C-alpha positions in Angstrom: -4.0 4.0 19.4 -0.4 2.9 19.2 1.6 3.6 22.3 5.3 3.5 23.2 7.2 2.4 26.2 6.8 -1.4 26.6 9.9 -3.5 27.2 11.1 -6.3 25.0 9.6 -8.9 27.3 6.3 -7.1 27.1 6.6 -7.2 23.3 7.2 -11.0 23.4 4.3 -11.5 25.8 2.0 -9.5 23.5 3.0 -11.7 20.5 2.2 -14.9 22.5 -1.1 -13.6 23.7 -2.2 -12.4 20.3 -0.9 -15.3 18.2 -0.3 -18.2 20.5 3.0 -20.0 21.3 2.6 -23.1 19.2 6.3 -23.2 18.3 5.6 -20.5 15.7 3.8 -23.1 13.6 2.2 -20.2 11.6 5.6 -19.2 10.2 7.6 -22.4 10.1 7.2 -22.8 6.4 8.3 -19.2 5.5 11.6 -19.2 3.6 12.8 -16.0 5.4 16.2 -15.4 7.0 14.4 -13.7 9.9 17.6 -13.3 11.9 18.9 -11.0 9.2 16.0 -8.6 9.2 16.9 -5.1 10.2 14.4 -3.1 8.2 10.9 -3.7 7.0 9.4 -1.9 3.9 5.6 -1.9 3.7 3.2 -1.4 0.8 0.3 0.9 1.8 -3.0 0.2 0.0 -4.2 -3.3 0.7 -1.4 -4.0 3.2 -1.7 -1.3 5.8 -4.7 0.7 4.7 -8.0 0.1 2.9 -10.8 2.3 1.8 -13.6 2.5 4.4 -16.1 2.1 1.6 -15.7 0.8 -2.0 -14.2 3.5 -4.2 -17.2 3.4 -6.5 -19.6 4.0 -3.7 -17.6 7.1 -2.7 -17.8 8.3 -6.3 -21.6 7.7 -6.4 -22.2 9.4 -3.1 -20.2 12.4 -4.2 -22.2 12.6 -7.4 -25.4 12.6 -5.4 -24.1 15.1 -2.8 -22.9 17.5 -5.5 -26.2 17.2 -7.5 -24.3 16.0 -10.5 -26.9 15.8 -13.4 -28.1 12.3 -14.3 -25.4 10.5 -12.2 -24.3 7.1 -13.6 -25.6 4.1 -11.6 -23.1 2.2 -9.5 -22.6 -0.6 -12.0 -21.8 1.9 -14.8 -19.4 3.7 -12.6 -17.7 0.5 -11.6 -17.1 -0.6 -15.2 -16.0 2.9 -16.2 -13.6 3.2 -13.3 -12.0 -0.2 -14.0 -11.4 0.7 -17.7 -10.3 4.3 -17.1 -8.0 3.5 -14.2 -6.1 0.9 -16.1 -5.8 3.1 -19.2 -4.6 6.1 -17.2 -2.0 4.0 -15.2 -0.6 2.7 -18.4 -0.5 5.9 -20.4 0.5 8.1 -17.4 2.3 6.0 -14.7 3.1 7.1 -11.2 0.0 9.4 -11.0 1.7 11.8 -13.4 5.0 11.7 -11.5 7.0 11.0 -14.7 4.8 13.2 -17.0 6.3 15.7 -19.4 3.0 17.2 -20.4 2.6 19.7 -17.6 0.0 17.6 -15.8 2.3 15.9 -13.4 0.4 16.7 -10.2 -1.6 13.9 -8.6 -4.6 16.2 -8.6 -4.5 16.8 -12.3 -4.0 13.0 -12.9 -7.2 12.3 -11.0 -9.1 15.1 -12.7 -8.3 13.5 -16.1 -9.1 10.0 -14.7 -12.5 11.0 -13.3 -13.4 12.6 -16.6 -12.5 9.4 -18.4 -14.5 7.4 -15.9 -17.6 9.5 -16.7 -16.9 9.2 -20.4 -16.8 5.4 -20.2 -20.0 5.5 -18.1 -21.7 7.4 -20.9 -21.4 10.9 -19.7 -19.7 13.4 -22.0 -18.1 16.6 -20.8 -19.8 19.8 -21.9 -22.7 17.8 -23.2 -24.1 15.9 -20.2 -22.5 18.2 -17.6 -20.8 21.6 -17.3 -17.3 22.3 -16.1 -18.8 23.8 -12.9 -20.8 20.7 -12.2 -17.7 18.5 -12.8 -15.6 20.7 -10.5 -18.1 20.4 -7.7 -18.3 16.6 -8.1 -14.5 16.2 -8.4 -13.7 18.3 -5.3 -16.1 16.2 -3.2 -14.3 13.0 -4.4 -10.9 14.4 -3.9 -11.7 15.7 -0.4 -13.0 12.3 0.7 -9.8 10.5 -0.4 -7.6 13.2 1.1 -9.2 12.9 4.6 -9.2 10.3 7.4 -12.9 9.6 6.4 -11.7 7.8 3.3 -9.4 5.2 4.9 -9.0 2.7 7.7 -5.9 1.1 9.2 -6.4 -2.7 8.9 -6.5 -4.5 12.2 -3.5 -6.8 11.7 -1.4 -3.9 10.4 -2.2 -1.9 13.6 -1.2 -5.0 15.7 2.1 -5.4 13.9 3.0 -1.7 13.9 2.0 -1.4 17.5 4.1 -4.4 18.5 7.2 -3.1 16.7 6.8 0.4 17.9 6.2 -0.4 21.5 9.0 -2.9 21.9 12.7 -2.3 22.2 13.1 -3.8 18.7 15.6 -2.0 16.5 13.8 -2.9 13.3 13.5 0.1 11.0 10.1 0.6 9.3 9.2 2.4 6.1 7.0 2.7 3.1 7.4 1.6 -0.5 4.2 2.3 -2.4 2.7 2.9 -5.8 0.6 5.8 -4.5 0.4 9.6 -4.9 2.6 11.7 -2.6 -0.3 12.8 -0.5 -0.5 9.4 1.1 2.9 10.1 2.6 2.3 13.8 3.3 -1.4 13.8 4.5 -3.2 10.5 4.7 -0.8 8.7 7.0 -0.5 11.7 9.4 -4.3 12.0 9.6 -4.7 8.4 10.6 -3.7 8.8 14.3 -0.2 10.0 13.3 0.5 6.7 11.7 3.5 8.3 9.9 5.4 8.6 13.2 6.1 4.9 13.2 8.1 5.0 9.9 11.5 6.5 9.0 11.6 6.3 5.2 8.9 7.0 2.7 9.2 6.1 -1.0 6.3 6.5 -3.4 6.0 6.1 -7.1 4.9 9.7 -7.8 8.1 11.0 -6.3 10.5 8.5 -7.8 8.9 8.4 -11.3 9.0 4.6 -11.3 6.4 2.1 -10.0 6.9 -1.3 -8.3 8.0 -3.8 -9.5 10.7 -1.6 -11.2 14.1 -1.8 -9.5 14.4 2.0 -9.3 11.7 2.4 -6.7 13.3 -0.3 -4.5 16.7 1.3 -5.0 15.2 4.5 -3.7 13.8 2.7 -0.7 17.2 1.1 0.0 19.0 4.4 -0.1 16.4 6.0 2.2 16.8 3.2 4.6 20.6 3.4 4.5 20.4 7.0 5.7 19.3 5.6 9.0 21.4 2.4 8.8 24.5 3.1 6.7 25.7 -0.5 6.9 22.4 -2.0 5.9 22.6 -4.8 3.3 19.8 -5.5 0.8 19.1 -8.9 2.2 18.5 -7.3 5.6 15.4 -5.6 4.2 12.1 -7.4 4.3 9.4 -6.0 1.9 5.7 -6.9 2.6 2.8 -6.2 0.3 -0.3 -7.7 -1.2 0.7 -7.7 -4.9 2.5 -10.8 -6.3 4.0 -8.8 -9.2 4.7 -5.4 -7.6 5.6 -6.4 -4.1 6.8 -9.9 -3.8 8.5 -10.5 -7.2 9.7 -6.9 -7.5 11.3 -6.9 -4.1 12.9 -10.3 -4.6 14.3 -9.3 -8.1 15.9 -6.3 -6.5 17.5 -8.3 -3.7 15.3 -7.7 -0.7 13.6 -10.5 1.2 9.9 -10.5 0.7 6.6 -11.8 2.0 3.4 -11.8 0.0 0.3 -10.9 1.9 -2.7 -12.6 0.5 -5.7 -10.3 1.0 -7.9 -12.1 -1.6 -10.5 -13.0 1.1 -10.5 -9.7 2.9 -13.8 -7.9 2.4 -12.3 -4.4 2.5 -9.4 -4.9 0.2 -9.5 -4.5 -3.6 -6.6 -5.5 -5.8 -5.3 -2.9 -8.2 -2.8 -3.0 -11.1 -3.5 -6.6 -11.6 -2.3 -6.4 -15.2 1.3 -5.9 -14.3 3.7 -8.8 -15.2 5.7 -10.3 -12.4 9.5 -10.0 -12.9 11.8 -13.0 -12.6 14.2 -13.5 -9.7 16.7 -16.2 -8.7 14.9 -19.3 -7.4 11.4 -18.1 -8.6 8.9 -21.0 -8.4 5.4 -21.7 -7.2 6.8 -23.4 -4.2 8.9 -20.3 -3.2 5.9 -18.0 -3.6 3.5 -20.3 -1.7 6.1 -20.8 1.0 6.4 -17.1 1.6 2.7 -16.2 1.5 0.8 -15.2 4.6 -2.8 -14.1 5.2 -2.3 -11.9 8.2 0.4 -9.5 9.3 0.2 -11.0 12.7 2.3 -13.8 11.3 5.1 -11.3 10.8 4.9 -10.5 14.5 5.5 -14.2 15.2 8.4 -14.3 12.8 10.1 -11.4 14.4 9.5 -12.7 17.9 11.2 -15.9 16.8 14.2 -13.9 15.5 14.4 -11.9 18.7 14.5 -15.1 20.8 17.2 -16.6 18.6 19.5 -13.7 19.1 
């Protein structure tokens, strides 16, 4: 549990204990103007949170629990979900947040998506299952992902948030995420009041644009400026696990950015991998590699270094 009240010296001590004091070797290569950072924007899924179980296992378990007739095997569900999710994200972005067809709620978006998952897994509506059987199955899935049982706060995320919240740091924290609104309104509060550590919340369903579009980063910037009216774009650091959506999108908008490489993390699955990465000034493999980390604890070190330089 994150607690408040530590002094700045306690914050620095915690960083050294957790990460070591080897002259900040873990972050020496980062091309970040850490002394400028006044606000940090976080991606959610894959950066701060992960599903406790694979999404497809949750689907399968819900099918079994709801006594769904002839439930598709895990492998069929996996293939169906991969195809259906991509198709739905492209034809109806932002979980329906920019929809003009009257199905703009996140719940309706997921109803349509789950029906498509079943279709691609070889189960046709009103042929292989009734509406009542589908509704029972869907509700179980939707309840799971609307509760604390569906998610976990990743260890390094908890360490970083705890360090920033319990110190006298003035760094403003917030969220910029391609997620439905209920992540902001329900999921974060249910995870030990995680929302209390953030001041601004920007999600694609509200904005009607997804990362890497500049519109969602503009919304984040304006939300952050409510708390810091003189905040400049290059004083905002965005951190996320998607090269295209998080790193390149944020850099193209004018934020500083760090790419969090979760490719070896057993609990993290990459989504929206089909999105093209926008260009930004100075874009190169060297720049990307130089600003890539594998743990958020490296950010704690970076900010500790900035604090000591001030």
